N, C-alpha and C positions, 0 to 999 in steps of 0.2 A: 645231342650229347656227344662230345669228343671223346676219343680213346683216353686222352690224359686225365679227363675229369673221372671217367669211370674207374681208372687205375687208382686215383686218389681215394675214391669212395671205397674201393676194395680194401685199401690199406687202412682207412680209418675204421672200417668195420672189423678188420682183424685186430686192430689195436684195442678197440672196445671189448671185443670178445676175450682177449687175453687179460685185460684189467678185470673183467667180471669174474673170470675163472679164478684169478688170484684172490679176489675178495671172498668168493664163495668157499675157498679152501680154509679160511681162517674163521675160528669160532668167535662169536661176539662175547663181550665181557659178561661175566655172571651178573644176572639181575637186570640186564638191559631191557629184555622184553617186558618185565614187569614195570620197570620205570616209564618206558614209552607208553604203555597201555594206561598207566595211572594218570599220566599227563593228558592223554587223549580224553579219558573219561572224566577228568576233574571239572567241577563247575567253573564257569568263567568268573573271575574276580573283578569287581568294580573298583577302580582306583580313584583317588581324589584329584586326579590330574585336571579334569574340567574346572573344578573349583579353583585350583591354583591358577589356571589360565585366566579365569574371570577376575581373580584377585590382582593378578599382574596387570591386566588391562585397566581395571579401576584405579590402581596405583599411578599407572602412566597418565591417565586422564586427570587425576588430581594434580600431578606435578605440572602438566600442561597448563591447566587453568590457573594455578597459582603463579607460574612464571609469567603468563600473559598479564595477570592483574598487577604484577610488580614493574612492568615496563612503564617508564614515565611517559606521559602524553606527548609532550613536546620538549626537545632538548635544545637549550640555548647554546650557541657557540661561546666559547670563553672570550672574555674581553682581553685584548691585547694590553701588554704593560705600558704604563705611561712613561713617556721619555723624561729624563731628568731636566728639571728646569735650569735654563741658563740665565745667570744674573749679569745684566748688562748695565753698566753705569752710564748715565746720560752725559757725564762730563768727559768721558774718555774719548780721545780722537781715534779715528780708524788707523790701523797700522798698515803701512805700505810694506808688503813683504819683499818686494823687489828691491826697495832701497836699503832695507835691513841687511839682505844677503850681500848686496854690493859693497857695503861699508864694513861688513863683519871681518874681523881678522882672527886667525886662529892663534890661541895663546898656548904655548908649551909650558907645562910645569917644569921647574928646574930639575934636571936630572944630571947626575955626575958620572956619566959613562965616558971614558976617554975616546977620542976619535969621532965623536958625534957632535955636530954643530948645534949650538943652542939658539940659533937665529930662526925666526919664523920664515918659512918659504912662501913668497907671494904666489898664489895660484891664479893663473889667467882665467878670464871669463870664457866658458865653453860656448861655442856657437853651434849651429845645427850641423852635425857631422855629415848628414846625408845630403846636404845642399838644399836649394829652394825647392818648395813643394810644386809638383806638377800635377795637373789633373788627369793626365793619361797614365796608363800602365807602363812602367819603365821597361819591362821584360820584352814588350813588343814594339817599343819605340826604336826602330832601327835607323841609324844616321846614314849608313852608306849601304843601300840594298845590294851593290855588286859583291860585297864580302860574302854574302850568304849563298849566292847562286853557285851551284855545283853541277857540272855536266854529268849526265847519267852514265856516259862511257868511263868516267873515272872511278866510279863506285865498284868495289869488288863484289862479285856475285855471291849470293847468300848460299851457304851449304848447310844441309840438313844433317845433323850428327845423329846416326842411328843409336837408339838406347840399347844396352845390353844388360841382361839380368840373368843370374844363375837360376835354374829351376829349383823349386823347393822339393826336396825329397823327403818323404815321410816313410820311416821304416814300418813295415807291416808288424802288427801286434800279434805275437805268438803266445797262444794259451796252452797250458799243460793239458794233457789227456785226462779226462775224467776217470777216477778210480772206481772200479766196480765193487759194490758191496760196502764201501766206506763213505764217511761224510766229510 
């Protein structure tokens, strides 16, 4: 046993002795002895708690059995909705969309705003803006490899920039001194 432990034991014993002395100097409430003795000598009363427990267990069992019996045996998935029927007449020829779009002209309704032309503007047919399709990836298809070569001596050395941060300062919490005798 260390000296610190025995010192703590002595302090604890003194605190207990002080508390017991303070309790012993106070008189108990009138009639307390009679009430304590009457509770000790009173016969043990049986409560209906076990019956309530059994009733609750039986009700839970009934709910379980009823809910299992109401579950359908096999649930069929819902049928998907039917698509609307398309009426195709046998005598109508197929429509060539490319030909219709090539011959279509935009008609402008008559508008009487001064300074605006009423003539339709012919729109040229748009070709593939990105050029012919290639099977390779265009980002890696280099035409002149000499352009990409860079001598390592020409590169600037990398510098590591140190990070700086201010320290977080938390002010100590100052509590007021407890007042003796008051709450």
